[in-house]
Structures are given as structure tokens and as C-alpha cells.
C-alpha positions as CSV (number, residue, x, y, z in Angstrom):
1,M,-9.2,-47.6,-40.6
2,C,-9.4,-51.2,-39.3
3,I,-10.9,-52.2,-35.9
4,G,-7.5,-52.5,-34.2
5,Q,-6.5,-49.0,-35.4
6,Q,-9.9,-47.6,-34.2
7,E,-9.3,-49.1,-30.7
8,H,-5.8,-47.6,-30.7
9,V,-7.1,-44.2,-31.5
10,R,-9.8,-44.4,-28.8
11,K,-7.3,-45.6,-26.2
12,R,-4.8,-42.8,-27.0
13,S,-7.5,-40.1,-27.0
14,R,-8.9,-41.3,-23.6
15,L,-5.3,-41.3,-22.1
16,A,-4.8,-37.7,-23.5
17,I,-8.0,-36.5,-22.0
18,Q,-7.1,-38.0,-18.6
19,K,-3.7,-36.3,-18.6
20,A,-5.2,-32.9,-19.6
21,R,-7.8,-32.8,-16.8
22,P,-5.7,-30.5,-14.5
23,L,-5.4,-27.9,-17.4
24,V,-9.1,-28.3,-18.2
25,I,-10.0,-27.6,-14.5
26,L,-7.7,-24.5,-14.6
27,I,-9.4,-23.1,-17.7
28,V,-12.9,-23.7,-16.1
29,V,-11.8,-21.8,-13.0
30,V,-10.4,-18.9,-15.1
31,A,-13.7,-18.6,-17.2
32,P,-16.5,-20.5,-15.4
33,D,-19.4,-19.6,-17.7
34,P,-21.3,-22.5,-19.2
35,L,-20.4,-21.7,-22.8
36,T,-16.7,-21.7,-22.0
37,I,-17.0,-25.0,-20.2
38,K,-18.8,-26.6,-23.1
39,A,-16.4,-25.2,-25.6
40,T,-13.4,-26.3,-23.6
41,I,-14.7,-29.9,-23.4
42,M,-15.4,-30.0,-27.1
43,I,-12.0,-28.6,-28.0
44,V,-10.2,-31.1,-25.6
45,R,-12.1,-34.0,-27.2
46,G,-11.4,-32.8,-30.7
47,C,-7.7,-32.2,-30.0
48,A,-7.3,-35.5,-28.3
49,L,-8.8,-37.3,-31.3
50,F,-6.5,-35.3,-33.6
51,A,-3.4,-36.1,-31.6
52,A,-4.3,-39.8,-31.5
53,R,-4.9,-40.0,-35.2
54,A,-1.7,-38.1,-35.9
55,S,0.3,-40.6,-33.8
56,L,-1.3,-43.4,-35.8
57,R,-0.4,-41.9,-39.1
58,G,3.2,-41.5,-38.0
59,V,3.3,-37.7,-38.1
60,S,4.8,-37.8,-34.7
61,A,6.1,-41.3,-34.2
62,I,9.7,-40.2,-33.7
63,P,10.4,-37.8,-30.8
64,D,13.7,-36.4,-32.1
65,E,14.2,-34.0,-35.0
66,T,17.4,-35.3,-36.6
67,P,17.6,-34.0,-40.1
68,A,17.6,-36.4,-43.0
69,K,20.8,-37.2,-44.9
70,P,21.3,-35.6,-48.3
71,S,21.3,-39.1,-49.9
72,E,17.7,-39.5,-48.7
73,A,16.5,-36.4,-50.6
74,A,14.9,-38.4,-53.5
75,S,13.1,-40.9,-51.3
76,P,9.3,-41.0,-51.0
77,G,9.7,-39.8,-47.4
78,S,11.4,-36.7,-48.6
79,R,8.4,-35.8,-50.8
80,V,6.1,-36.2,-47.8
81,G,8.6,-34.1,-45.9
82,L,8.3,-31.3,-48.5
83,L,4.5,-31.3,-48.0
84,Y,5.0,-31.0,-44.2
85,G,7.6,-28.3,-44.7
86,F,5.4,-26.3,-47.1
87,G,2.5,-26.8,-44.7
88,A,4.4,-25.5,-41.7
89,Y,5.8,-22.4,-43.4
90,L,2.5,-21.6,-45.2
91,S,0.8,-21.7,-41.8
92,W,3.4,-19.4,-40.3
93,G,3.2,-17.1,-43.3
94,F,-0.6,-16.7,-43.1
95,V,-0.8,-16.6,-39.3
96,P,-1.2,-12.8,-39.3
97,L,-4.7,-13.4,-40.7
98,Y,-5.7,-15.3,-37.5
99,F,-4.3,-12.6,-35.2
100,H,-5.9,-9.9,-37.3
101,A,-9.3,-11.6,-36.7
102,I,-8.9,-11.1,-33.0
103,S,-7.1,-7.7,-33.2
104,T,-9.8,-6.0,-31.1
105,V,-8.4,-7.9,-28.1
106,S,-5.5,-6.6,-26.1
107,P,-2.1,-8.2,-27.1
108,W,-1.5,-9.2,-23.5
109,V,-4.8,-11.0,-23.4
110,I,-4.1,-12.8,-26.7
111,L,-0.7,-13.8,-25.4
112,C,-2.1,-15.3,-22.2
113,H,-4.8,-17.2,-24.1
114,R,-2.2,-18.5,-26.5
115,V,-0.1,-19.8,-23.6
116,V,-3.0,-21.5,-21.9
117,W,-4.5,-23.1,-25.0
118,A,-1.1,-24.0,-26.5
119,G,-0.2,-25.7,-23.2
120,L,-3.4,-27.6,-23.2
121,F,-3.1,-28.8,-26.8
122,L,0.5,-29.7,-26.5
123,A,-0.2,-31.7,-23.4
124,L,-2.9,-33.6,-25.3
125,I,-0.5,-34.3,-28.1
126,V,2.3,-35.5,-25.8
127,S,-0.2,-37.7,-23.9
128,A,-1.5,-39.3,-27.1
129,R,2.0,-40.0,-28.2
130,Q,3.0,-41.3,-24.7
131,E,6.1,-39.1,-24.8
132,W,6.2,-37.8,-21.2
133,S,9.1,-40.1,-20.5
134,F,11.2,-38.0,-22.9
135,I,10.4,-34.8,-21.0
136,W,10.8,-35.7,-17.3
137,P,14.6,-36.4,-17.5
138,V,15.1,-32.9,-18.9
139,V,13.0,-31.0,-16.5
140,R,14.5,-32.8,-13.5
141,R,17.9,-31.2,-14.3
142,P,17.9,-27.7,-12.7
143,R,20.3,-26.3,-15.3
144,C,18.0,-27.4,-18.2
145,L,14.9,-26.2,-16.4
146,L,16.5,-22.8,-15.9
147,Q,17.4,-22.6,-19.6
148,L,13.9,-23.5,-20.6
149,A,12.6,-20.8,-18.3
150,L,14.8,-18.3,-20.1
151,G,13.5,-19.7,-23.4
152,A,9.9,-19.2,-22.1
153,I,10.6,-15.5,-21.4
154,L,12.2,-15.1,-24.9
155,I,9.3,-16.8,-26.8
156,A,6.8,-14.8,-24.8
157,I,8.5,-11.6,-25.8
158,N,8.6,-12.8,-29.4
159,W,4.9,-13.8,-29.4
160,L,3.8,-10.5,-27.7
161,V,5.7,-8.3,-30.2
162,F,4.4,-10.2,-33.2
163,I,0.8,-10.0,-31.9
164,Y,1.3,-6.3,-31.3
165,S,2.7,-5.8,-34.9
166,V,-0.5,-7.3,-36.3
167,N,-2.8,-5.3,-33.9
168,T,-1.1,-2.1,-35.0
169,N,-0.8,-2.8,-38.7
170,Q,3.0,-3.2,-38.7
171,V,3.3,-6.7,-40.2
172,L,5.9,-5.4,-42.7
173,Q,8.3,-4.8,-39.8
174,A,7.6,-8.3,-38.5
175,S,8.3,-9.7,-41.9
176,L,11.6,-7.9,-42.1
177,G,12.5,-9.2,-38.6
178,Y,12.0,-12.8,-39.6
179,F,13.9,-12.2,-42.9
180,I,16.8,-10.9,-40.8
181,N,16.6,-13.6,-38.1
182,P,18.7,-16.4,-39.8
183,L,21.5,-13.8,-40.5
184,F,21.2,-12.5,-36.9
185,S,21.5,-16.1,-35.6
186,I,24.7,-16.4,-37.6
187,A,26.1,-13.3,-35.9
188,L,25.1,-14.7,-32.5
189,G,27.0,-18.0,-33.4
190,V,30.1,-16.0,-34.0
191,I,29.8,-14.0,-30.8
192,F,28.7,-16.7,-28.3
193,L,29.7,-20.0,-30.0
194,R,33.0,-18.8,-31.6
195,E,31.8,-20.0,-35.0
196,R,33.9,-18.9,-38.0
197,L,32.4,-17.2,-41.1
198,R,33.7,-17.1,-44.6
199,G,34.1,-13.8,-46.4
200,W,30.8,-14.0,-48.2
201,Q,29.0,-14.9,-45.0
202,W,30.4,-11.7,-43.3
203,L,29.2,-9.7,-46.3
204,A,25.7,-11.2,-46.0
205,V,25.6,-10.3,-42.2
206,A,26.9,-6.8,-43.0
207,I,24.2,-6.2,-45.7
208,A,21.5,-7.3,-43.2
209,A,22.8,-4.8,-40.7
210,A,22.7,-2.2,-43.3
211,A,19.1,-3.0,-44.0
212,V,18.2,-2.3,-40.3
213,A,20.4,0.8,-40.2
214,N,18.7,2.2,-43.3
215,L,15.2,1.7,-41.8
216,A,16.3,3.3,-38.6
217,L,17.8,6.3,-40.2
218,R,15.4,6.9,-43.1
219,G,12.2,5.4,-41.9
220,D,9.4,7.2,-40.1
221,R,10.0,5.3,-36.9
222,F,12.7,3.2,-35.3
223,P,12.3,-0.5,-36.4
224,W,12.1,-1.8,-32.9
225,I,9.6,-4.5,-33.9
226,S,12.0,-6.0,-36.5
227,I,14.9,-5.8,-34.1
228,S,12.9,-7.3,-31.2
229,L,11.6,-10.2,-33.2
230,A,15.0,-11.0,-34.7
231,A,16.8,-10.7,-31.4
232,S,14.3,-12.6,-29.2
233,F,14.1,-15.4,-31.7
234,G,17.8,-15.5,-32.3
235,F,18.6,-15.7,-28.6
236,Y,15.8,-18.2,-28.2
237,G,17.5,-20.5,-30.7
238,L,20.8,-19.9,-29.0
239,V,19.4,-21.0,-25.6
240,R,17.6,-24.0,-27.1
241,K,20.8,-25.3,-28.8
242,K,22.2,-26.1,-25.4
243,I,19.2,-28.3,-24.4
244,D,18.7,-31.8,-25.7
245,I,14.9,-31.6,-26.2
246,N,12.9,-31.2,-29.4
247,S,10.8,-28.2,-30.3
248,L,7.5,-29.7,-29.4
249,H,8.5,-30.9,-26.0
250,G,10.5,-27.8,-25.3
251,L,7.5,-25.6,-26.1
252,L,5.3,-27.6,-23.8
253,V,7.6,-27.1,-20.9
254,E,8.0,-23.4,-21.7
255,T,4.2,-22.8,-21.9
256,A,3.8,-24.8,-18.6
257,I,6.3,-22.3,-17.0
258,L,4.3,-19.3,-18.3
259,L,0.9,-20.9,-17.6
260,P,0.3,-19.9,-13.9
261,L,1.0,-16.2,-14.6
262,S,-1.1,-16.3,-17.8
263,A,-4.1,-17.9,-16.0
264,A,-3.8,-15.5,-13.1
265,F,-3.9,-12.6,-15.5
266,L,-6.9,-13.9,-17.4
267,A,-8.7,-14.6,-14.1
268,S,-8.1,-11.1,-12.6
269,S,-7.9,-8.6,-15.5
270,P,-11.2,-6.9,-16.6
271,A,-9.6,-6.7,-20.1
272,A,-9.7,-10.5,-20.4
273,R,-13.5,-10.6,-20.5
274,T,-14.6,-11.2,-24.1
275,S,-17.7,-12.4,-26.0
276,S,-18.3,-16.1,-26.6
277,S,-17.4,-15.8,-30.3
278,T,-14.1,-14.0,-29.5
279,L,-13.4,-16.6,-26.9
280,A,-14.0,-19.4,-29.4
281,L,-11.4,-17.7,-31.8
282,L,-8.9,-17.3,-28.9
283,S,-9.2,-21.0,-28.1
284,L,-8.0,-21.8,-31.5
285,S,-4.6,-20.3,-30.7
286,G,-3.4,-23.7,-29.3
287,I,-4.0,-25.4,-32.6
288,V,-2.5,-22.4,-34.5
289,T,0.6,-22.8,-32.4
290,A,1.0,-26.6,-32.3
291,V,-0.1,-27.9,-35.7
292,P,2.6,-26.0,-37.7
293,L,5.1,-27.1,-35.1
294,L,4.1,-30.8,-35.7
295,M,4.5,-30.4,-39.4
296,F,7.9,-28.6,-38.9
297,G,9.2,-31.5,-36.8
298,A,8.0,-34.1,-39.3
299,A,9.7,-32.1,-42.1
300,V,13.0,-31.8,-40.3
301,R,13.1,-35.6,-39.8
302,R,12.5,-36.2,-43.5
303,L,14.5,-33.4,-45.3
304,P,18.1,-32.4,-45.3
305,L,19.0,-29.1,-43.6
306,S,19.8,-27.4,-46.9
307,T,16.2,-27.9,-48.1
308,M,14.8,-26.6,-44.8
309,G,17.1,-23.6,-45.0
310,F,15.4,-22.6,-48.3
311,L,11.9,-23.3,-47.1
312,Q,12.2,-21.1,-44.0
313,Y,12.0,-17.9,-46.2
314,I,8.4,-18.9,-47.3
315,G,7.0,-17.6,-44.0
316,P,8.3,-14.0,-44.0
317,T,7.7,-13.8,-47.8
318,L,4.0,-14.6,-47.3
319,Q,3.8,-12.2,-44.3
320,F,5.2,-9.5,-46.6
321,L,2.6,-10.3,-49.3
322,V,-0.2,-10.4,-46.7
323,A,0.9,-7.0,-45.3
324,I,0.9,-5.4,-48.7
325,G,-2.0,-7.2,-50.5
326,L,-4.5,-7.8,-47.7
327,F,-3.7,-5.3,-44.9
328,H,-2.7,-2.5,-47.4
329,E,0.3,-1.4,-45.3
330,A,2.3,1.4,-46.9
331,L,5.6,0.3,-48.5
332,D,7.7,3.6,-48.7
333,R,11.1,3.9,-50.2
334,A,12.9,3.4,-46.9
335,K,11.1,0.1,-46.2
336,L,11.5,-1.1,-49.8
337,A,15.2,-0.3,-49.7
338,S,15.6,-2.2,-46.4
339,F,13.8,-5.2,-47.8
340,V,15.9,-5.2,-51.0
341,L,19.1,-5.0,-48.9
342,C,17.8,-7.9,-46.8
343,W,17.0,-10.0,-49.8
344,I,20.4,-9.3,-51.3
345,G,22.0,-10.4,-48.0
346,I,20.0,-13.6,-48.0
347,A,20.9,-14.3,-51.7
348,V,24.6,-13.8,-50.9
349,Y,24.4,-16.3,-48.0
350,V,22.3,-18.8,-49.9
351,L,24.6,-18.7,-52.9
352,D,27.7,-19.2,-50.6
353,S,25.9,-22.1,-49.0
354,I,25.2,-23.7,-52.4
355,L,28.8,-23.2,-53.7
356,T,30.3,-24.6,-50.5
357,R,27.6,-27.2,-50.0
358,T,27.0,-26.0,-46.5
359,P,23.3,-26.0,-45.3
360,C,21.7,-22.8,-44.4
361,P,20.9,-22.4,-40.6
362,I,17.2,-22.9,-39.8
363,A,15.3,-21.3,-36.9
364,D,14.0,-23.4,-34.1
365,K,10.4,-22.6,-34.7
366,P,7.8,-21.5,-33.7
367,E,6.2,-18.3,-34.2
């Protein structure tokens, strides 16, 4: 890194820290012990430096997320895009390991910490990238702000249910929910956006519905986790389709909307008191949330939608393997049958997309 680049990084990091001061003060008020203050300052400095270096490398140089054209698929940028895509979906696939490490903490407390730390880290990134000018025009429109508030509620539900699934050893249900999500989103498009489906697409949606019905009728419990995750994320994507804002900026506004309630809960609830080591792990939730989202945005800009449509199944596949291989969750016949039905439905839809050269829909992450 040359001297000019070093000065650029220092300038961007200082600007990011200045912009994040209000959030830092809020965190210090919520948890005023010396260790928390020291940890917060260290994390803010580290995140600001990371965001500044990322903007220098071009990971986040373009604020929109316009997919690459198919003709660009063989370019060097597309190979970099594949690395970003794999990185994003590998991170989301292994994210249950992080939440399992803090599973002794209440899901509500984890959710509130995730909102606070994600808001802080995203604010640092946007400050380092000098992209506030892209956000203000959106939040100044009441209709857009109302839609982002609805998105905030939906993403909070999605996060809470996912955290609960890890805390209660039901990651298999979460995995099934994220497998179903793309097909559920297709159904929402038919209902609310009047999109038309071909015959094979209808078959794929029907098979996914059969997978859920099978688990509901033959399983030991109603699959409310799978349905809640697919529904909350499906409606979240539907709401976000109507707002001209990228995933990173949108999530920043959504966490800012949720932040006052989250901070108030952490400040007032006895359940929010944790040890210093647990607090250190909880503070990483901002990085766990934002870094995969950065890689996802970089991948979307470099890869065609068809490629992203295939990559999106890496996440739930890894969650499935983590649940079976590491968490040792039981895979009975009812669950296995539902997963097989879901995989068949996905295969039918992907095959139809290949034959008709229509890209698979991708979820507006994150998890």
C-alpha cells in the first residue's frame, strides 16, 4: 500500500469514527462498565479500518447492486464475483455455529445486541464509503420510510426465529425454511405482483407446499419455524422490491429504526446482563451480519442472476449439514421426506430455468 493509499485509509477511518460517535455513546450508556467501553472503542476502530480498506480495494465502490450481464460471465471480474458469492453463502451457511456459541443467552437479548452492533458496523461502513448521500433521499420520503419500517419488523422476526431455532436445536427446520424461501417468493409474486408461472414452475411450488404439509402432518411438531422463516423473508423481499435502495443501505435504515427499542431493552432488562467474554462474542454480531452482506452485494454486481440463483442454495445446504453432522439433530423419516420433496421442487424449478434460460430468483439477503 503506497503512502497516498495509507492516507486515504486513515482519512476514511477517521471520518467513519466521527460519524459513529452517537452510536458509541448509546452503547456506553447501555453498558457503562470499563471493559465494555474499552471493547467498544477497539471494535469501532477495527471496523472503521476494515471499512476504509474495503472501500480502497473496491469491494464496495459501487452503491447499487445491478446484476452483471450474462456476456460478462467469463470476465476476470466474474471470477472475483464467484469468490464473493461463495464467501457470502458459506458465511450464512455456517452462521449457526456463531449463534450456537452464545446459545446460553436469551434469543431476545441476542436479537437486540445484533441490532445495536449491526447498526454500528453498518454506519461505519457507510461513513467510510461516504454513501450517506444515497440514503437521505430515500428516508426523506414518508412512503419509503414506512416500507423500510415494515421491512425492519419482518427482518427482526426472521432473525429472532432463526436465533431461537439454533438455541433450541431446530436448525433442520431453519434449513428447510430457507430451502423453501425462493419457491415461496415465487408464490408471493403470483399473488401480489400478478406474475405468471409456467407449468413446471407451478409444479415446483406445489411440491414445496407438499413438503411443508408432509412435515406438518407426519412430523412430531408443527413446522412453524420453517414457515415463519420462509414467510418473513419472502414478505421482506416483497417489501424491499418496492424501494430503490440496496441491501446494505436498507439494512442500515432498518437497524436504525429498531435500535432505540433494542437499546432500551438492553438497558432495562436483567436478562441482558452477561459476562465480559459473552459480551465480546455478542459484539461480533455486527460483523457477522454485515460482512456477508458486503460480499453478497459485490457478487451481485459481478455475476449474472442465473449464477446467483444457483449459489443461494449453498447456505441452507450447509445449515442442513451443520445440523446433522455437528449439532447431531435427529433426521426422522418425516423430515427426510420433506427435504427430499423440497429438493425435487428446487430441481424442477432450476431445470425449467435452465431450459428456458430464465434466471432463478434470489433472496434479498441477509440472514
